[in-house]
N, C-alpha and C positions, 0 to 999 in steps of 0.2 A: 277487793282486788281479785281478779280472776287468775287462776293458775295457768301458766303457759304450758301447753302440751309439748313435750320434746319432739313429737312427730311433726308438729306444725313448724317448728324451727327448721327441721331438715327440709321440709317442702319449700320453705322460703329461701333458704340459702342454696338450694340445688340449682335453680336457673341462673344464679349469679356466676357460678363457676363455669357453667356451660357457655359456649360461644353463641352469642345471640345473632351476630351478623357474620356472613361469610366475607373473607378478605377478597376484595375486588382488585384486579390488577390496575396499575396506573393508566390513565387515559392517554397520556403522552409518553412516547418511548424514551425521551431524554429529559433528565432533570436540569443539568447545567450545561449550556452550550456556549462555547467561546467562539466569537465570530471574528474573522480576519477582515482586512480592508477590502480585498478583492470582491467578495460577495456583496459588501455594502455598496461599492461603486457600481457594480454591474446590476444590482438589484436581482440577483439570481442566487438563492431562492427569494421569493417575495416576502414581504413582511407578514402576510397572513400565513404563509407556510411555516415560517420560523415560529410564530406564536402557537401554531397548531401542533408543532413537533416537540417543543421544549417548554419546560416550566419557567426557567430563568435564562436570560440572555446576558452574557458578559462580554466586555471588550475593554481595551485600554483607553485612557484619556488621550494618549498621543495618536491613536488611530483616527479619532474624529478630526484632529488637527491636520492629518495627512491629506484629507480630502480638500483639494484646491478648487474644484469646479463649483461655481456658485449654485447652479441648479441642483447638482447632486448633493451638495452640503445642505441646501434648504430642504430637500426631500428627506434626507436622513434625520435632520433635526426635528422635522414636523411629524414624521410617520413612525420612525423607529427609535429615536432617542428617548421618548417617554418610557419605553419598555426595556431599555438597556441599563445594565448596572456597570458603571465605570469603576474599575478596580485595578490596582497595581500589585504585582506579585512581590513576595518577600525576597530579600537578598539571598537567603539560603536556597530558594527555588531557582533563582536566576543563576547562581553559581553551579548548581547541579546540572542544569540544562546546558550551560556554557561548556562545562567539562565534558559532558556527554557528546555534544556536537563537535568538540575538538577531536575526540577519539574517532568519531565516524568520518571526519574530513569535511563536514558541512559548515564549519564555523566561518570559513572564508567567504561564503556566499549568503550567509544569514545576517540580516540587519539587526539592530538592537530591538525594534518592535517585534520582529519575528521571534527572537529569543524570549522576550517577555510574554508573548502570547502562549508559547509552549510551556513556559514556567507557570503561568496562570492556570493552564489546564492541568499541569502536574499537581499544583497546590489544591485545586478543587477536587481532583481525584483522590488525593490523600485525605482530605477532609470528609468526603462523602463515604469512603470505604473504610475509614478508621486506620489509615496507614498505607504504606507503599508495598503491601504484601503481594499484589498482583502485577507489579512493575519490575523493571530490570535496572540494575545500577551501572552495568557496563555493557557495551555492545557485544562483547564476546560471551556474555552469560547466556546459557542455553535455556534454563528454566526461569521461573519467576522467583522473587525474593522469599516467599513463604506461602503459608496457607491462610485461609480466611480465619478471622478471629473466632467466629462461631464454632468452626470445626475444632480448633485448638481447645476451647473451653469445654466442649463436649467430651473430647478425649481425656482431658484432665479430670473431669467429674466422674467419668467411667472408671478411670484408674483409682481414684480416691474411694469410690464405692466398693470396688473389688478388694482394696486393701482393708477396708472396714469389715467386710464379710469374712475375710481370712483371719482377721484378728479376733472376731467374735467366736467363730467356730473353727478352732485349729484341728478338730478331729476329721473335718471333711477332707482335708488334704490326705490324711493317712488312709481313709477309706478309698479315695480315688486311686491312690498309688497301689493299694492292695488289689483293687479290681483290675488295674492295668497289668499287674504281675500275673494274676491268674489267667487273664486273656492271652498273655504271651506264652505261658506254659502250656495251656490247652487251647490251641487255636481251633475255632469251629470251621467245619467244612461248609462251603456255600451250598445253598439249595439249588442245584442245577437241573436235576432230572426232569421235573415237570416243564420248566420253561424251555429247556433245550429240546425236549421231545416235540413241544408245540411248534417251535421255530423250524425244526427239521421237517415236520409233517407239512407245514405251510409251504416250505421251499420245494418239497416234492410235488405238491399239488399245483403250484403256480404254473410251471411249464406245460403240464397236461391241459390246463384250462385254456391257455393261450393257443395251443395247438388245435384244440377243438374249434375255437372261434375261427382260426385261419382256414381249417378244412371246410367249415360251413360257408365261409365267404367264397371260397373257390368253387364249391358246388353250385352256388347261385349264379356264377358267371355264365354268360351265353353270348355266342357270336351272331345270333339272329338279330336283324334290325328291329323286330317287333318286341324284343325283350325289354323288360323294365330297366331303367338306369340303375347302376350300382351306387354304392355309397361314395365312391371316388369319382366325381363328375368334373369335367373340364369346363372352365368358365367360357362364356361366349366371347367372340372376338369384339363384338360391339361394347360389351361391358369393360373389357380390358382397355379398349381404345379410349372410352370415356374416363376411366380412372387415370390413364396416362395423361390425357389432356388436362384434367383437373390438377394433377401433380405439376405439370409444366407451368400452368397458370399460377399456381402457388409459388413456384420457384421464381417466376418472373416478377411477381409482386414483392417477394422478399428482396430482390436486387434493386428495385427502384426506391428512391427517396421520396416519400410522400409526406404531407403535413401530419399524418397519423404517426409515422415512425421517425420524424425529424429529430426529436429529443433522443431517441434510441441511438441513432447514428452519430449524433453529436457526442454522446457519452462514450461511444465506441472509439471515436477519433481521439478523445482525450486519453492519455496513457495512464489513467488511474484505475484500469480494470484489473482484476474482477471486483465487482461490487456485490454485496449481499444486502438484502433488506434487513432492517433492524428487527431482530427476532426477540431480543430480551431488553430489559430496562437498563439503559446506560446512565450511570451516575454523572459522568462528565465526558464531554466530547469536544473535539476541535473541528471547526468548519473552515477549510482553507483550500486553495488551489495551487499553492506553491509546492514544487516537488521536493525541495530541500527540507521544508518544514514537515511534509508528509513522511519523508524518510526517517527523520529524527523521531517523529511522533510514533511511528510504527515500531521502531527499534526499542523505544522505551516501553512499548506495549500500552500506550494510551489509545483511547478510542478516537477514530478518525472518521469523519463524515464528509461525503461529497456534496456538491450543490444540489444534487437530486435527492438529498436526504437519505442516501443509502450508505451503509457502512463499508468502508474501503478496507480490504484485507491484503491487497498486494499493490505496490506502486512500481511502475515501470518508467524509467527515465533514461537519460543519456549522460555519460561522463566522458572525460578525456583520460586515456591511459597511455603512459609512456611505453613505447616498444623496447626501450633500452633498459630502464631500471624498474619498470612495472609500477611506477608511482601513479596514483589515481587522484585527479583533481576535478572539482565540480565547476570551476570557473571556465565556462565554455568560450570565453574571449581570449584565453591564453594561447600563444603559439610556441612557447618554449616550456620545457619541463621545469617545474619549480625545484626539483631535486638535482638533476644532472645538468640542466641548462641546455639540452639539445632540442632541436626542432623535430622531435620524434613522437609527438602526441597523436593518437588515433582516437576517433570517436567510436565508442562502444556503448551498448545498451546494458543496463543493470536493473535488477529487481530487488525489492524488499518485501518479504511476506509478513504475515501476522505473527509468526514466531520470532521475528527480529533477525532473520537470516538474510544477509546481503550477498548477492551473487552477481558476478559479471559474466555476460554471455559473449564469448569470442567466436570468431569464424573458425570453422573446422580446419581448413587448409590455407590459412592466411600466410602470405609470404611478403616480407618487406621489400619494396622496390628500391634497389640501390642505384638506379640509373641517375646520373647527374651528380653523384656525391663526390667523385674524384675529378678534379680539374685544376688547372694552373691559375692562380690568382695573379692578375696583372700587377706589375711593379708600381708602387706608389710614386707619385711625382711630387717633389718638394716645392714649396712656395718661394717667394722672394721677400726681400726686406720691405718693399713697398706694398706687399700683399697681392701682387700680380703673379699668377702661375706661369711657368715656362711653357706649358702645353696642356692640351685637354687631359691626357692621361687616361688610365682605365682601359687600355686596350683599344682595339679598332672600334671606332664610333663610340667610344666611352662606355662599353657594355659593363665593365666592372668598376665603374667610378664610385658607386654607392652600394657596394655589396653589404648585405646584412647577414652576419653570421652568429650574433649573440644578442641577448635581450638588453644588455647594458651599453650597447653602442649608441653613440649620439645620433646617428642616422635613424635608428629605430625609435628612440625616444622622441625625436622631432616629428616623425611621421605619425606616431601614436597620439601626440599632443594635437597635431593638425586635425586628425580624424575626430578627436573628442570635441574640438571646437566646431567642426563641421556638423556634427550631430546636434549641437546646441544652437545652430544658426537660426535666426529669426527670418521668416519669409517676408515680413514687412520692413526689413531693413533696407535703407536707401542704397547701400553699397552692394546689395545682393543682385547677382545676375543669374539667369537660368542657364542650364547646361547647353542649350542650343546656341547661345551667344559665346560662352566661354570655351566650348569644345569638349567639355567634360562628358564622357560617355560611361560613367560608372553606374548609371541607373538610379541616381538620386542618393542612395545610401552608400557610404564608403565601403569598399571591399577590404579583404584581408591584405595585410602588408606582405609583400613578396620577400621571402627568406631564401638566401642563396642565389645561385645563377640559373635555376630552372633545370628541368629534365633534359633539355636539348642543348645544353651548353657545349658538349663535345662534338655535336653535329653541325655547328655553325662554322661558316668560313670566316676565320678571323685574320 
C-alpha cells in the first residue's frame, strides 16, 4: 500500500470548493406567467412570444371554457393548450384578493375568474419568493411587508458571530473603550497646512492662467478680410438650412403612422403607459388588459405585463366620482351615486403607480353647472277605477309625465331593462326591424337614460 501524501489531498480537494462554472442568467425573463382570457382570444401576444418569454404558462380551467368562438377555441386547444398548466388557486389566496379588491373599490367590476387569476398570481409569487415579503396586505400600506429572507438570515448570522466574538474576548471591549476615552481627552488636530496651502496656491494660479489665454485670443483677432478665421466660427447658411430641413423631415416622420411605428402608436393609445422593458428576472407575472385587474395587481405589488411583454409600472384609467359626497365607483354604466343616490357622477381620470399609490386627477377650475336643477314638477293625475286616466297630465304636451329623479323609480327600472334586452337582440330574429323602418335614430346602440327635465327646462314655453 502506498502512503498518501497530504499535499496531494489538498490539491485534489481544492478545485471541488472552487466554482467551476460561472452562474449564467436565465434565458427567459419570466418564470411563471398567468394568462388572462383576452390575450388568448386576440392572440396578442402570439404563442411563440409567450413561449420565448416565460418558462411556465398558467391559467384557470374556467378561462378555457369562457372561449365560445369555435375557431378561437380550436386554435387555443391545438397550439397553446399543450403548453398551458391549468390550476385553481387556494381559498386563502382568493379570500385575500377579494378583501383587497373590496378595499380598493374594484370588487364590483371584477368577475369571479378575474379574482381567481389575481389569486393564482399571488399564490405563485409567494411560492417562488418564499413568502409575501415583497407584497402589500392593505391598499393604504406605503412599504412592503418585509425584507428578503436572504437578507434577514445574513443579518442574523452577522449578529450571532459578533456575539460569539464578544463572548470569547471580553477584553477587546475594555481596550476599545479606553482608546475612545483617550481620543476624547486628547483630540488630535487635523493636518491642514499642506493641503490648504496647495488649494490656495491653485486657486490663485487659476484666474491668471485664464486671463492669459483670453489676452492671447484677443491679440490674434483682426478686422482684415485676409486674416485667418478665429476659433469661434459662424456656420454657413447652407449647413444650417440642411440641418433644419432634416429636423423638419424627422418631425414629420414622427407624426405619421406607418407600418413601422404602428405597434408603438397602438401601445400609446392604450392607457397602460408607461411601460418599461423587463430588466430583471420576474418570478411570477400576470398578463391582462383589464384595467380593474391591473389596478388591483399593481396595488398588491404583483408583477404586471402588457401584451407587448413590457412591464407596466403605472395604470391610467377612468372612474366615476360623485361631486356631492366624493364617492368613487368603477362601474361606468351607473348614472346615480351608490352612496347618496344623486345623479352627480362625473367622469375623471385616475392613475395607479408601481408604489401602489392611487391618485384621482381633477380639473383645476371645475365648477358644477346648476342650470336646470330647480323647476316645478307637474302635478300628477290620478287614474280611474276602470284604468282610464282623466287626462294626459305631466304639464303641457306631457313633458313631465315620466320624470326620472331616482334610481329606484319604476320608470328607470323599466327603461334599463328594455336597454338590456336591446343589447342582447338577435339580428336574425324574425321580429327584428331596422331603425329605418321603426324610426329609431339612436345610432344602433341605446344611449343613456335621461335623468331629470334637462338643462333647458325653465326656458321652455309651457
